[in-house]
C-alpha positions as CSV (number, residue, x, y, z in Angstrom):
1,X,-31.7,-43.4,12.2
2,X,-31.4,-39.3,13.2
3,X,-27.8,-38.7,12.2
4,X,-27.8,-37.7,15.8
5,X,-27.9,-41.0,16.9
6,X,-25.7,-42.9,14.5
7,X,-22.7,-44.1,15.9
8,X,-20.1,-44.0,13.4
9,X,-21.2,-40.2,13.4
10,X,-20.7,-39.9,17.0
11,X,-17.3,-41.7,16.8
12,X,-15.9,-39.7,14.0
13,X,-13.3,-37.1,15.0
14,X,-14.2,-33.7,14.2
15,X,-14.1,-31.8,10.8
16,X,-10.6,-30.7,10.3
17,X,-10.2,-26.6,10.2
18,X,-9.7,-25.1,7.3
19,X,-6.1,-23.9,7.2
20,X,-5.2,-20.6,5.7
21,X,-3.2,-20.0,3.0
22,X,0.5,-19.0,3.5
23,X,0.5,-15.8,0.8
24,X,2.7,-14.2,3.3
25,X,5.8,-15.7,5.5
26,X,7.5,-14.2,8.2
27,X,11.0,-14.5,6.4
28,X,9.9,-12.3,3.3
29,X,7.6,-10.3,5.2
30,X,7.4,-6.5,3.8
31,X,4.6,-4.6,5.9
32,X,4.3,-2.0,2.7
33,X,3.0,-4.6,0.4
34,X,0.6,-6.2,3.0
35,X,-2.8,-6.0,2.5
36,X,-3.9,-4.8,5.9
37,X,-0.8,-1.9,5.3
38,X,-2.4,-0.6,2.4
39,X,-5.8,-0.7,3.4
40,X,-4.5,1.3,6.5
41,X,-2.9,3.9,4.3
42,X,-6.2,4.2,2.2
43,X,-8.2,4.4,4.8
44,X,-6.2,7.2,6.7
45,X,-5.8,9.4,3.5
46,X,-9.7,9.0,2.4
47,X,-10.6,10.2,5.9
48,X,-7.6,13.0,6.1
49,X,-9.1,14.3,2.4
50,X,-12.7,14.2,3.5
51,X,-11.4,16.1,6.6
52,X,-9.5,18.6,4.7
53,X,-12.1,19.1,2.2
54,X,-15.0,19.8,5.2
55,X,-12.6,22.0,7.7
56,X,-13.2,25.7,7.9
57,X,-12.3,27.2,10.5
58,X,-15.5,26.0,12.9
59,X,-16.4,23.1,10.8
60,X,-15.5,18.8,11.5
61,X,-12.0,18.2,11.3
62,X,-10.9,15.0,10.3
63,X,-11.4,12.7,13.1
64,X,-14.4,14.6,13.8
65,X,-17.0,14.2,10.7
66,X,-17.8,10.3,11.2
67,X,-19.6,11.3,14.7
68,X,-20.9,14.4,13.4
69,X,-22.9,12.2,10.3
70,X,-23.9,9.5,12.4
71,X,-25.7,11.8,14.8
72,X,-26.9,13.2,11.9
73,X,-28.7,9.4,10.5
74,X,-29.8,8.7,13.7
75,X,-27.8,5.6,14.5
76,X,-26.5,7.0,17.7
77,X,-27.8,9.4,20.2
78,X,-25.5,9.0,23.3
79,X,-21.7,9.1,23.9
80,X,-22.0,5.4,24.5
81,X,-23.5,4.4,21.5
82,X,-21.8,7.2,19.6
83,X,-18.1,5.6,21.0
84,X,-19.5,2.2,20.0
85,X,-20.5,3.1,16.3
86,X,-17.4,5.0,15.6
87,X,-15.0,2.2,17.6
88,X,-13.9,4.8,20.0
89,X,-13.5,4.2,23.6
90,X,-15.9,6.4,25.6
91,X,-13.2,8.9,27.1
92,X,-12.1,9.6,23.3
93,X,-15.6,10.4,22.4
94,X,-16.5,12.5,25.2
95,X,-13.5,14.6,24.4
96,X,-14.0,14.4,20.4
97,X,-18.1,15.8,21.4
98,X,-15.6,18.2,23.7
99,X,-14.6,19.4,20.5
100,X,-17.7,19.5,18.4
101,X,-19.8,21.2,21.3
102,X,-17.1,23.9,21.5
103,X,-17.1,24.8,17.4
104,X,-21.5,24.7,18.1
105,X,-22.0,21.6,16.0
106,X,-23.6,19.7,18.6
107,X,-25.1,19.9,22.2
108,X,-25.4,17.2,25.5
109,X,-29.1,17.3,26.8
110,X,-29.9,15.4,29.9
111,X,-32.4,12.5,28.9
112,X,-36.0,13.8,30.9
113,X,-36.9,9.8,31.2
114,X,-33.5,9.2,32.5
115,X,-31.3,11.9,34.1
116,X,-28.4,9.6,34.0
117,X,-28.4,9.9,30.4
118,X,-26.8,12.1,28.3
119,X,-28.1,12.3,24.7
120,X,-26.7,14.7,22.0
121,X,-27.9,16.8,19.4
122,X,-26.8,18.4,16.2
123,X,-27.1,22.1,16.6
124,X,-28.6,23.4,12.9
125,X,-24.5,24.7,12.1
126,X,-24.0,20.3,13.0
127,X,-27.1,19.5,10.8
128,X,-25.7,21.6,7.8
129,X,-22.2,20.2,8.0
130,X,-23.4,16.8,8.5
131,X,-25.4,17.2,5.4
132,X,-22.1,18.1,3.6
133,X,-20.3,14.4,4.4
134,X,-22.3,12.6,1.7
135,X,-21.3,14.2,-0.7
136,X,-17.8,14.8,-0.1
137,X,-17.2,11.3,1.0
138,X,-18.8,10.5,-2.8
139,X,-16.5,13.2,-4.7
140,X,-13.0,12.0,-2.9
141,X,-14.4,8.5,-3.2
142,X,-14.6,8.8,-7.2
143,X,-11.8,10.2,-7.0
144,X,-10.2,7.2,-5.8
145,X,-11.5,4.8,-7.7
146,X,-10.8,6.9,-11.3
147,X,-9.2,4.4,-13.5
148,X,-11.4,2.0,-12.6
149,X,-14.3,0.2,-14.3
150,X,-18.0,-0.5,-13.0
151,X,-17.0,-4.1,-12.8
152,X,-13.7,-4.0,-11.3
153,X,-15.7,-1.8,-8.5
154,X,-17.8,-4.0,-8.0
155,X,-15.1,-6.9,-7.7
156,X,-13.8,-5.0,-5.7
157,X,-16.2,-4.6,-3.1
158,X,-16.8,-7.9,-3.4
159,X,-12.9,-8.9,-2.3
160,X,-13.3,-6.3,0.3
161,X,-16.6,-8.1,1.3
162,X,-14.8,-10.8,1.7
163,X,-11.3,-9.8,3.7
164,X,-14.1,-8.3,5.9
165,X,-16.3,-11.3,6.3
166,X,-12.9,-13.1,7.2
167,X,-12.2,-10.3,9.8
168,X,-15.1,-11.1,11.6
169,X,-14.6,-14.5,11.7
170,X,-11.0,-14.1,12.7
171,X,-12.3,-11.9,15.7
172,X,-15.0,-13.8,16.8
173,X,-13.0,-16.6,17.1
174,X,-10.5,-14.8,19.6
175,X,-7.8,-17.3,18.7
176,X,-4.2,-16.7,17.9
177,X,-4.2,-18.6,14.6
178,X,-0.9,-18.7,13.9
179,X,0.3,-21.0,11.4
180,X,3.4,-22.3,12.1
181,X,1.7,-23.7,14.7
182,X,0.9,-26.5,13.3
């Protein structure tokens, strides 16, 4: 008999949801020691260092190099696509593009097929700056990994992928997962 028509299966309670580990406790929580806080600090310092190394008087700043590079790769060509790729709202992306355009690194071009769409194109200077991004990113990230073996680097990436998968699953559920309410 197929599982879907088995009365024993139909009447069985749903599988209990796995409880999240309780590594953190509210009464002893220290934000500076939390995984999220440390990842945020690392990401912020990485971005600032990359921005500092890329910056020339007319070069991209810390918040500007990521969209510049995404334009270069072709992963986005409009304000909306670029905002989505960079996880910014369209207003913030428009202001950021205003600054990139003022530096002569990109330009807005109205679509010939749909006048409502404005495409973003890199200038020659913007392409030159974008080509430097992977070189700077690799250099900075390699410096951050000083003292790590190849095996430790691979293990770290494995842990980060697992954290990212868990974060995406929690986000997709869209629920307030408070373990103290059970």
